Each structure stands twice: as structure tokens, then as C-alpha cells.
N, C-alpha and C positions, 0 to 999 in steps of 0.2 A: 591912516590905518594901514599903511603899507608895511608890513613886517610883523604885525601883531596876530596872535592866534585868535580864532573865533571863540566867542564866549558862550555859546549855546548850540543846541542842535539846529540843523538847517530847517528851513520851513518845509512843510508838506509831510506826507506819511513816511514813517520810518521803516515799517516791516511789510510792505506790500500793500495791496489794495485793502481799503477798509470797507467793511460791510455794515449796513445799517443794523442796529441792534435787533430788529425783527427778522432779518434775513440771515441764512447760514449757507455754507457751501452745499452744492447739490449732492444728494445721496446717490450712491452707485445704483445703476439700473439693475432690475431683477435678472436680466440676461447676463450681466457682468458677474453677479453673485453666483449664478449657476455655473458659469465658466470657471470661476476661481475655486469653487468647491469640487468640481470635476477634476481640475488640475491637481488639487491637493490629494484627492483620492487616488489618482493615477500615480503620483509620486510615492504615496504610501504603499501601493501595490508593488511598484518596482523595487522599493527598499526591502519589502518582505521577500520578494523572489530572490534578490541578491543575497540576503541573509540565509535563505534556504540553500542556495547553491554553495555558498562559502562554508556553511555548517556541514554539508554533506561531502565536502571535499570536491564537489563538482562531478561526482560519479554516483549515480543512483544505484548502480550495480553493487556497490559496496554495502548497501543497507541490507540487514538480515531479512530474509524472506519470511513472510507470514507463515505460520505453521497451521496446517489444517489436518485434523485427525479424522480419518475416514474409517468407520467400522460398519461393515455390512451385516445386517441381521437377516436371517432366513425368514421368509414369510410363511405363515401357516397355510397349509393347503385348504382351499375353499371347498366345502362340500355342499351339495344342493340340500336345501332344507325340505323336509317332508311337508305335505299340505296339512297334516294333522298335528296337533300339539302333543298327542300322547306318545309319539315316537321321538326318542331322544336324538339329538344331533350327534353323529359319529365324527370323531376326529381322525384324520389320516395320520399314520405314524410319520413323525418328522425325520427327515434324512439328515445325517451329520454332514455339515458343509465342509468341503475340503478347500484348503487354501488355493488361490488362483495361481496360474502359471504365467499370467500377464499382469503387469502393473500399469494402470491406466494413464499415469502421468503425474499430476499434481496431488500432493497429500503426504500423510504419514501413515505407513502401512505396518501392521504388527506381523512379525515373522512367526510362522506357524499357525496364525489365525487368518490373516488377510492374504498373505503371500507365503510361498514355499522358499526355503533356502535354495540357493543354486546360483548359477551364472546367468546374468541378464544382459541384453543389448538394447540400446535405444539409438534411434537415428539422429539424436541430438536435440538441438534447441527448438522450442516452439516460437519464442519471441526474441529474447535476449540470449543470455547464456543458460545452458541447462545445468542446474545445480542439483547435486545428489549428496546424500549423507547416509552412512551406516551408523545406527545409534545403539548405545548400550542401555538407554533408558529414554523415557518420553517426557522428562521434566522440562525440557527446553533449555537446559544449562549447556554451556559450551563444552564442559567436561563429558557430556553424553556422546560426543562425536567420536566414533572409532576411526572413521576415514571419511573424507568428503572430496568433492571436486567440482569444477565448472567445465563444461564441455561445449565447444562451439560446433562440433561435428559429432560423429558417432562415438558412443561411449559404451564400454563393457565393464561391468562390476560383478564381484562375487559376494553374495550375501551368505554369511555363515549361519549355521543353526544356533550358535550362541548369541547372535545379534538379537536385540529386542525389537528393533523397528528399522524401517528404511524410509527416508524422506526424499521426495523428488519435487522440483519446482521448475516450471517452464520447460519441461522435457516432453518429447514425444513419448508414446507408450513404450514400456520396457517389455521385451519378450524373452521368455526363458529359453536359453540355448544349451544349458547343461546343468 
């Protein structure tokens, strides 16, 4: 048989160790299952964060700021009630509220109702950039913006009597200077 090819498979197992029919490979330990699930959750979290960063262009300051409408309502004057039920409670005359000469910071403020027209100054940012906008309407549409800006330091703006509202986000309080 010197030069002839073998006629069959070699003796012994062909595909690794054989297991008796009643035995199977060992199941993974509970500790290994927990580790693999934790690793999969971490990978999913990292993928989500990367998608969020790429989707925002990597700059959270580009995202539009949430709009909050602040409307102050005057509180009715409290009058002491009489001890007897026969005496009607009197109501104090309500005073007409005048618009403020200071803008507290974040929010959308109605011109003529919440704030007065005029020139205001803010010392700048509270956290990131100080965003401000003069608005022709309060619908939230981009076309409502008359003028806007981002200030890292002091900012001075002029609110006209024809403006409908003023929006401020992450700014220190605005004080009327003229």
C-alpha cells in the first residue's frame, strides 16, 4: 500500500470530543449571564449617546431653547372677615398693575403687560450663552423673531412699543436703563 489513497475516514472521533447522549456542554454560569447582559446594556447606552451627539451636531447650544410664558396676575387684596355672618365682606378696589421695569431672566414677557418698552441691560449669561429675542407674536414660529442674539457678556437691547413680546433664556436679570 505504498502509494495508494486511504479508502475511508481515519479511526477515532472526527469533530472533537464526543459526549455521551445524556450529557451536554455546561450551561453558562449566572454570573457570566449578568456580565454579558450588563455589557450589552452599556454598549446600547454608548450607541445612543453617540447618536444623540452626532444628531445635534455636537453642540447642545444650537438646540432651540424651551419657551416659557410668564404672566403675572394681581392678587386680590385680603380683607379680614367679620365675626358675624350678617356683615358682607368688602372687597378692596384692585389697583391697575403697571408693567415692570426689570425683566427677571428666563421666560417670554408681553410688552405693555409684563414689561415696558425701553432699553434694557443684562450682565450676561447665567450658565451658557444668554439668548434673547424680540418677538412680533408668541406663536413660537421662527418668523415671529424681530431680532435676537446670544451674549457671553453684557448685553443691551431696545424693546419697541410695537414688539409683542421679549424672550430671554439663561440671562441674568435685565434692568431698564432708558
